C-alpha positions, 0 to 999 in steps of 0.5 A, a space after each residue: 500500499 502506498 504510505 500517505 502522509 499523515 495529515 492531508 494538508 499542511 499547516 503550521 500550529 503557529 500559523 493555524 488558528 487554534 480552538 479548545 472544547 472538552 469534547 469534539 463529536 464529528 458528526 451531526 447524524 443520529 450517533 453523534 448528536 445522541 452522543 451529545 445529549 448525553 454530555 452533562 451541561 458543564 462541559 463545552 461540546 463542539 459538535 461539527 458536520 461537513 454539510 447542513 445538520 440535516 444531510 446525514 444517512 440517519 435522515 434519509 433512513 425509511 425503515 424505523 427503528 427496531 425494538 421488542 415492544 410487543 407482548 409477543 415478542 422477546 428479547 431473545 428473538 431479537 437477538 437470534 435474528 440478529 446474529 443469524 444474519 450476522 452469519 457467525 460474526 456477531 459478537 453475542 454480549 454486544 447484541 444482547 446489550 443493545 437489544 435490551 437498550 432499545 426500549 428504552 432509547 425509543 421511549 426517549 425519542 418519544 419524550 424528545 418530540 419524535 411522533 411515532 406512527 400509531 395504531 389504535 392508540 399504540 406505537 404501529 409496528 411492522 415487519 422487515 426481511 429476517 425479523 421473526 416478529 412485528 418489531 420495528 417502529 416508524 414514523 411519517 409512513 416511510 421517513 423515520 429518519 427524517 423525524 427522528 432527526 427533527 426531533 433530536 436536532 430540535 433538542 440539540 439546539 435547545 441544550 446551550 452547552 453543545 455548538 454545532 459547526 456544519 458546514 465544516 470539513 474534517 481534513 484529519 484527527 490530531 494526534 500526539 504520542 500516540 493519542 487523539 487530541 482533536 482534530 484538523 478542521 476547514 471551515 468557510 470563510 476561515 480556512 484551516 483551523 486546530 481543534 483541541 479536544 479532551 476527547 474526541 467522539 468520531 460519528 462521521 458515517 459511511 462509505 457508500 459514495 465509494 460505489 456508483 449505485 448507492 442509496 447514500 447522500 453525498 456526505 458519505 465518502 468515508 472521511 472519518 474511517 479514512 481519517 481515524 486509519 491514518 491516526 493510527 485506529 484499527 480499522 476491522 471487517 472492511 469487506 462487508 459492505 451491505 447492498 440494499 436489494 431494492 433501489 429504485 432504478 430508472 435509467 438517468 435518474 439519482 437512486 432512491 431507496 425503496 425500503 425493506 418495509 415494503 416487503 414486510 408489508 407484503 410485496 412480491 419481487 417479480 422478474 421481467 416476465 411476471 415471475 415471483 422468484 424469492 419463494 425458490 430461493 429462500 423459504 422466507 421469500 421476500 422476508 429473506 435477509 438483504 444479503 440472500 434477496 440481493 444476490 438472489 436479484 444479481 441472479 435473476 438480473 443476469 438469467 434474464 438479461 434484465 438490468 433490473 426486477 420489479 417490486 409488485 405491491 398491487 394485491 395490497 390494499 391501496 389505501 394501505 399503501 399509500 399511508 403506510 409510503 407516502 415519500 415513496 409513492 410520491 418520488 414513484 409518481 415523479 417517474 409516473 409510477 403508481 406503486 399501486 398498481 405498477 411494478 417498481 423497477 429495482 436493483 440492488 445498491 451500496 447501502 450500509 458498511 458493516 465495517 469500520 473503526 474497531 470499537 469496544 461495547 463502550 464506544 472507545 477505539 484502539 486510539 486513546 483519546 478517540 471514541 466512536 459510534 454509528 456506521 464508522 464503527 465495527 462494533 460486534 452488532 452487525 456481524 457480517 450482514 447488518 439486521 434491517 433497522 438495527 442501525 438507527 438503534 446502534 447509533 443511539 446506544 453507541 452514541 450514549 455511550 460514547 457521550 457518557 464516556 467521553 464526559 467521564 474521562 474529560 472530567 478526570 483531565 486537567 483544563 489545560 492543553 498542551 499544543 505538541 509542535 505539530 509539522 506537515 511536510 511542504 505544498 506538492 502536486 499536480 495542479 492538472 489532476 481530474 479529481 471528477 474523473 478519478 472519482 467517477 473511475 474509481 465508483 464504477 470500479 467498484 460496481 464491477 469487481 467489488 459488487 454483490 459477487 467478486 471473485 479474486 480476478 477482479 479483485 486483483 485488477 481491481 487493487 491494482 487499478 486502485 493503487 495506480 490511482 492512489 499514487 497519484 491522488 495521496 501525491 497531491 495538496 488539494 485545497 478542497 472537500 472533492 480532493 480530499 474526499 477522493 483521497 479518502 474514498 481511495 484509501 477506504 476502498 484500498 482497504 475494502 478491497 484487501 479485506 475481500 481478497 484475504 477472505 477466501 469464502 462467501 459470508 453474509 454480504 460477502 460473496 465469492 464465486 471462487 469461494 461460494 461456500 462458508 467456511 467456519 474452520 478457517 474465516 469465523 473471525 475479523 480481519 484487521 486492516 494492517 496499520 498504516 505505514 507513515 513517511 
């Protein structure tokens, strides 16, 4: 692997503005804001997010939050469903901890003003793929993330000791003597500045934009993972990118997620000939876990030589469909598709990264001073395949733990900051480097060679090409977000490809056509990315 610079930008501590805070939180999604709300008022807390506060993966979550809330359900059922979906790589202790915390976290959201959907005066519960019971709470039909984030953002803005900076890019984590001591930020109108923090919480989300076909918003470029990796934190399980089976596919348009809950409410998957194919693929049919459904769709697309399959809701009461999925109905009507009677064209797209920065049950990373929560992490909850609607729950539970732990640690640290003599290499690079072209080429390459189904030949080709791009991209000194995002995407892509090459089996979302069987004797373990060498 081409050794990267320790920092992506050149700066000198005597010429760069400084800011000091007790706790720095990087990321304004559900994990970051839940962490912020857990920190007592006596601490100064700075939350930074690189876009508007509403532009996170959490905001776009459609399905809901899983939790045992009905008398027919049991914690043991939710635990078993999560572990089954995780294909042998879940940490049972972590799964039980998160599952048992779910009702309390959902109760907190309600107290903070979240308006979950109700039926007959009780929380409305739905079922999604891989779940044995109806246990997913949802809001506004199919806009749960939007409603949850509205309530959390409102509460954040009412909390005096929390400061939020949006439109602020985290270029790198600051380290000194093997500890995280803050971050290098780029802020509009100010440029580069150094934020020194007693404790830092990373909640920057995933890396879906490394793929051309993705449900993720443009902000999901793996910045936190790459920055943590450069700082010396351990990454693991980077081969496990979950592909959502049903992404709206209309040529020339942006991709839009068609929620798992659509199949949970009874929708069928049909091929171009109208054949419902999932019953022959798995006994659970359309309610099988996402990895199984995604691979079945890819096989059917190949067999029929058609670019997509179709979701069919025409057999479900139209009033029920419109009530349950108003957002999906609105988007589809924009393309002339009536979801109550027309087939919805769908295909898999990159959706959620199970791998990331390794954390323990409290959210501590391997780098002292750094905590992490949410999709940026590998916590042990999801294993090799995330169970639907467990992601917002993970962000809530680990956000709470990180906020509590960071506050406890900051409380015993002195109110003095030692600014180390940070140094960074001089400017360099080529002025004519085409960032957009390399970014688009990378995203297309990842779809071809690191998609739903992989093999050694394709992975080696991807490794060779990404290595070539990295040699040039990491030699540049960019001064804008697009360039830094490309450097981060290339770093994370290389880690993903390397891990996929090492895992010579098929497990969960990682499917190798040249190693089609699961091999517990050799591979029922995590793959840690090797530390990056420093220049």
